[in-house]
C-alpha positions in Angstrom: 4.3 9.6 18.9 0.8 11.5 18.4 -0.1 11.5 14.4 -3.2 13.6 13.0 -4.3 14.0 17.3 -3.7 10.6 17.5 -1.7 8.2 19.8 0.5 6.2 18.1 2.2 3.0 19.9 5.4 1.3 18.3 4.7 -1.7 19.1 5.1 -4.1 15.6 8.9 -5.2 15.5 10.4 -6.8 11.7 13.1 -8.2 11.1 13.8 -5.9 8.0 13.0 -2.8 6.4 9.3 -2.1 4.7 8.1 0.5 2.9 4.2 0.5 2.1 2.7 2.7 -0.5 -0.8 3.1 -2.1 -1.5 3.5 -5.7 -4.9 3.6 -7.7 -5.0 2.0 -10.8 -7.9 3.4 -13.3 -9.1 1.6 -16.5 -11.8 0.9 -18.8 -12.9 -2.0 -18.1 -12.4 -4.1 -14.9 -9.8 -6.8 -16.5 -7.6 -4.2 -17.9 -8.0 -3.1 -14.5 -6.7 -6.2 -12.9 -4.2 -7.1 -15.9 -2.3 -3.7 -15.1 -1.9 -4.5 -11.8 -0.6 -7.4 -12.3 2.2 -6.8 -14.6 2.9 -3.8 -12.0 3.4 -6.5 -9.3 5.6 -8.4 -11.3 
């Protein structure tokens, strides 16, 4: 498979499906950023 002109080889196997995403946390202080990330994670 090619993605953005890069060859991707499917060699990874998992026993369950996985979904991955990115997000950006913005806050006025580092403490607030870490607290909100921990609360979102659960």
